[in-house]
MITOR-280048 format. One record per residue (C-alpha): x, y, z. Coordinates in steps of 0.2 Angstrom, whole numbers, plus 2048, in hexadecimal, padded with zeros to 3 digits. Layout:
N
{pt {X,Y,Z}}
...
# end
This chain:
316
{pt {0F7,E61,108}}
{pt {106,E6C,106}}
{pt {109,E6C,119}}
{pt {109,E59,119}}
{pt {116,E58,10A}}
{pt {120,E65,113}}
{pt {120,E5B,123}}
{pt {124,E4B,11A}}
{pt {133,E54,111}}
{pt {139,E5A,121}}
{pt {138,E49,129}}
{pt {141,E41,11B}}
{pt {14F,E4E,11B}}
{pt {151,E4B,12E}}
{pt {153,E39,12B}}
{pt {160,E3C,11D}}
{pt {16A,E47,128}}
{pt {169,E3C,138}}
{pt {16B,E2B,12F}}
{pt {17D,E28,134}}
{pt {178,E2C,147}}
{pt {168,E21,146}}
{pt {172,E13,13E}}
{pt {180,E14,14C}}
{pt {172,E14,159}}
{pt {169,E05,153}}
{pt {179,DFB,14F}}
{pt {179,DF7,161}}
{pt {188,DF0,16C}}
{pt {199,DEC,165}}
{pt {1A4,DDD,16A}}
{pt {1B4,DE6,170}}
{pt {1BE,DD8,176}}
{pt {1CF,DD6,16E}}
{pt {1D0,DC3,172}}
{pt {1D9,DB9,165}}
{pt {1D4,DA7,162}}
{pt {1E3,D9D,15A}}
{pt {1E1,D8B,15E}}
{pt {1CF,D8C,163}}
{pt {1C1,D82,15A}}
{pt {1B0,D89,157}}
{pt {1A0,D82,150}}
{pt {193,D8E,14A}}
{pt {182,D87,144}}
{pt {17A,D90,135}}
{pt {18A,D9A,131}}
{pt {188,D9A,11E}}
{pt {17E,DAA,11F}}
{pt {179,DB9,129}}
{pt {17E,DBB,13C}}
{pt {187,DAA,13C}}
{pt {191,DAE,12D}}
{pt {197,DBE,134}}
{pt {19B,DB6,145}}
{pt {1A5,DA9,13C}}
{pt {1AE,DB6,132}}
{pt {1B4,DBF,142}}
{pt {1B9,DB0,14C}}
{pt {1C3,DAA,13D}}
{pt {1CB,DBB,13C}}
{pt {1D1,DB8,14E}}
{pt {1D9,DA8,149}}
{pt {1CC,D9B,14E}}
{pt {1C9,D8A,145}}
{pt {1B7,D8D,140}}
{pt {1AA,D80,13B}}
{pt {19B,D86,131}}
{pt {18D,D79,135}}
{pt {17F,D7C,129}}
{pt {172,D73,11F}}
{pt {177,D7B,10E}}
{pt {189,D75,10B}}
{pt {18A,D7F,0FB}}
{pt {186,D8F,103}}
{pt {191,D8A,111}}
{pt {1A0,D87,106}}
{pt {19D,D98,0FE}}
{pt {19C,DA1,10E}}
{pt {1AC,D98,114}}
{pt {1B5,D9C,104}}
{pt {1B1,DAF,107}}
{pt {1B6,DAE,119}}
{pt {1C7,DA5,115}}
{pt {1CB,DB2,108}}
{pt {1C6,DC1,114}}
{pt {1CF,DBB,124}}
{pt {1DD,DB1,11C}}
{pt {1D8,DA3,128}}
{pt {1D8,D93,11E}}
{pt {1D0,D89,12D}}
{pt {1BE,D8D,129}}
{pt {1B5,D7D,126}}
{pt {1A4,D78,120}}
{pt {19A,D69,127}}
{pt {188,D63,123}}
{pt {17C,D66,131}}
{pt {169,D65,130}}
{pt {161,D6A,140}}
{pt {150,D64,13B}}
{pt {157,D52,13A}}
{pt {15E,D4A,14A}}
{pt {167,D3D,13E}}
{pt {170,D4B,136}}
{pt {174,D53,147}}
{pt {17C,D43,14D}}
{pt {186,D40,13D}}
{pt {18D,D52,13F}}
{pt {192,D4F,151}}
{pt {199,D3E,14E}}
{pt {1A4,D45,13F}}
{pt {1A9,D54,149}}
{pt {1AE,D4A,158}}
{pt {1B9,D3F,14D}}
{pt {1C1,D4E,145}}
{pt {1C4,D59,154}}
{pt {1CB,D56,165}}
{pt {1C6,D67,16C}}
{pt {1B7,D73,16B}}
{pt {1B8,D84,174}}
{pt {1A9,D8D,16D}}
{pt {198,D87,167}}
{pt {18C,D94,160}}
{pt {17A,D8D,15D}}
{pt {176,D9B,150}}
{pt {16B,D92,143}}
{pt {158,D94,144}}
{pt {148,D96,13B}}
{pt {13B,DA4,13D}}
{pt {128,DA5,139}}
{pt {129,D95,12F}}
{pt {118,D8E,128}}
{pt {112,D7F,133}}
{pt {11D,D70,130}}
{pt {126,D62,139}}
{pt {138,D5D,139}}
{pt {13E,D4B,134}}
{pt {13B,D46,146}}
{pt {12A,D4D,147}}
{pt {12D,D5C,151}}
{pt {125,D6D,14D}}
{pt {132,D76,142}}
{pt {136,D85,14E}}
{pt {138,D7B,15E}}
{pt {140,D6D,154}}
{pt {14E,D77,14C}}
{pt {150,D86,157}}
{pt {14F,D7D,168}}
{pt {150,D6A,166}}
{pt {15D,D69,158}}
{pt {169,D74,162}}
{pt {165,D6B,172}}
{pt {16A,D5A,16A}}
{pt {17A,D62,162}}
{pt {17F,D69,172}}
{pt {17C,D59,17B}}
{pt {187,D50,16F}}
{pt {195,D5C,170}}
{pt {195,D61,182}}
{pt {1A2,D54,188}}
{pt {1AE,D5B,17B}}
{pt {1AB,D6D,182}}
{pt {1AE,D67,193}}
{pt {1BF,D5F,18E}}
{pt {1C4,D70,185}}
{pt {1BF,D7B,194}}
{pt {1BE,D8A,196}}
{pt {1B1,D89,188}}
{pt {1A0,D91,184}}
{pt {18F,D8E,17C}}
{pt {186,D9D,175}}
{pt {173,D9A,171}}
{pt {16B,DA7,165}}
{pt {15A,DAC,16C}}
{pt {150,DBB,169}}
{pt {146,DC9,172}}
{pt {137,DC0,16B}}
{pt {139,DB4,179}}
{pt {12F,DC0,183}}
{pt {120,DBB,17A}}
{pt {123,DA8,17B}}
{pt {11C,D9B,186}}
{pt {120,D89,188}}
{pt {110,D7F,185}}
{pt {115,D6E,18A}}
{pt {103,D68,186}}
{pt {106,D6D,174}}
{pt {118,D6F,171}}
{pt {117,D6B,15E}}
{pt {108,D76,15A}}
{pt {0FD,D68,155}}
{pt {0EE,D70,15E}}
{pt {0F1,D82,15B}}
{pt {0FF,D8A,150}}
{pt {104,D9C,14C}}
{pt {115,D9D,144}}
{pt {119,DAE,14C}}
{pt {116,DA7,15E}}
{pt {11F,D96,159}}
{pt {12E,DA0,156}}
{pt {12C,DA9,167}}
{pt {12A,D99,170}}
{pt {13A,D91,169}}
{pt {144,DA1,16D}}
{pt {13D,D9F,17F}}
{pt {143,D8D,17F}}
{pt {155,D94,17A}}
{pt {155,D9F,18A}}
{pt {14F,D91,195}}
{pt {15B,D85,18E}}
{pt {16A,D91,191}}
{pt {164,D93,1A3}}
{pt {163,D81,1A7}}
{pt {173,D7C,19D}}
{pt {17D,D89,1A7}}
{pt {176,D81,1B7}}
{pt {17B,D70,1B2}}
{pt {18C,D75,1AB}}
{pt {191,D7E,1BB}}
{pt {1A3,D7A,1C0}}
{pt {1A8,D72,1AF}}
{pt {1B0,D82,1A8}}
{pt {1A3,D82,19A}}
{pt {197,D92,19B}}
{pt {188,D96,190}}
{pt {17F,DA6,18B}}
{pt {16F,DAA,182}}
{pt {16F,DB9,175}}
{pt {163,DC5,16D}}
{pt {16C,DCB,15D}}
{pt {160,DD9,15A}}
{pt {155,DDD,14C}}
{pt {160,DD7,13E}}
{pt {15E,DD7,12B}}
{pt {161,DC4,127}}
{pt {15A,DB6,11E}}
{pt {151,DB1,12E}}
{pt {142,DBB,129}}
{pt {140,DB4,118}}
{pt {130,DAB,11C}}
{pt {127,DBB,120}}
{pt {122,DC7,112}}
{pt {11D,DD4,11F}}
{pt {12D,DD4,129}}
{pt {137,DD4,118}}
{pt {12E,DE4,113}}
{pt {12F,DEC,125}}
{pt {142,DE9,125}}
{pt {144,DF1,114}}
{pt {13A,E00,119}}
{pt {142,E03,12A}}
{pt {154,DFD,125}}
{pt {15B,E0C,12F}}
{pt {155,E03,13F}}
{pt {15A,DF1,13A}}
{pt {16B,DEA,13E}}
{pt {177,DE3,131}}
{pt {17C,DD1,133}}
{pt {18D,DD7,139}}
{pt {185,DE2,146}}
{pt {17A,DD4,14B}}
{pt {189,DC8,14E}}
{pt {191,DD4,15B}}
{pt {188,DCC,16B}}
{pt {18B,DBB,165}}
{pt {19E,DBF,164}}
{pt {19D,DC8,175}}
{pt {196,DB9,17D}}
{pt {1A3,DAD,174}}
{pt {1B2,DB7,178}}
{pt {1B1,DC5,185}}
{pt {1BB,DC3,195}}
{pt {1B3,DC1,1A6}}
{pt {1A2,DBB,1A1}}
{pt {1A3,DAA,1AA}}
{pt {199,DB0,1B9}}
{pt {18B,DB5,1AD}}
{pt {189,DA3,1A6}}
{pt {176,DA0,1A2}}
{pt {172,DB2,1A0}}
{pt {16A,DBB,191}}
{pt {173,DC8,187}}
{pt {16F,DD6,17B}}
{pt {17A,DE3,173}}
{pt {189,DDB,17C}}
{pt {182,DDD,18E}}
{pt {177,DD3,199}}
{pt {165,DD7,198}}
{pt {154,DD2,1A0}}
{pt {14A,DC3,19B}}
{pt {137,DC0,19C}}
{pt {130,DB8,1AC}}
{pt {12D,DA8,1A3}}
{pt {13F,DA7,19E}}
{pt {144,DA8,1B1}}
{pt {138,D99,1B5}}
{pt {144,D8C,1BC}}
{pt {136,D7E,1BC}}
{pt {132,D81,1AA}}
{pt {145,D81,1A5}}
{pt {147,D70,1AE}}
{pt {137,D69,1A7}}
{pt {13C,D6F,195}}
{pt {14D,D66,198}}
{pt {145,D56,19C}}
{pt {138,D57,18E}}
{pt {146,D5B,182}}
{pt {150,D4B,187}}
{pt {140,D40,186}}
{pt {13C,D47,174}}
{pt {14E,D44,16E}}
{pt {150,D33,177}}
{pt {15F,D39,181}}
{pt {165,D39,193}}
{pt {16D,D49,198}}
{pt {16F,D4B,1AB}}
# end
């Protein structure tokens, strides 16, 4: 018993001494570009909290006109007010966007296109994770509906403005969880079998496949696109899982802050010379490997076609 207590005390003492080094290691990559963004227009979904909020803060600090597109407008206004005060940039705006409702997505896009003649950076940041089984307003399973189809439609509606503003970029937040994902075309909405953990993984795989196919279709337009794994981040995304909330709290030394989690999104939005890597997947501010399923060209093409069919759009 005394030996066990002694070992535990020694381990805790080691963690205390090494905590700064451990935190630095697990903080991951840092966006090191000095690019400034005066005159640039940015849209970030779900930027009222977490990674999106920190991404918006940094882009605003660099002079961009930033649109926080989110479902909870009150939270959005609170975040925008904080960012405006912090960055001294008054051009941080909030607009209503509910990615679980295609009517809301179309209304947001219509309003934005009326308001702005340019769009240089679109960051598809919002998402849900481990959500109990439910469907969106349009009858899509929530993970695939919000994380993939919602952003697919939003990008479709804004892509012409991106082309007109080129060079421009689209950043899609995915996750290392895509390695566990599979696109089950016969049960895309989980009506036959549903597991909320795997539903999240499937949607994150869809994000990577969408990025790959989007890059192919945008080749030569001056618009490039990148998929991002932000890391294991302490954010509201895990709120639907008591276990993850507990684990994140217990192992906080090894979990990124929202600011640290935003670094790869910022890198892909601003870093010079990334154009040849359009369609690739990034983690810790560098290109990294994707799963074999994420490299399947036929699956990417089919997912594109099925997404267009579900949303009732034509996007060649």
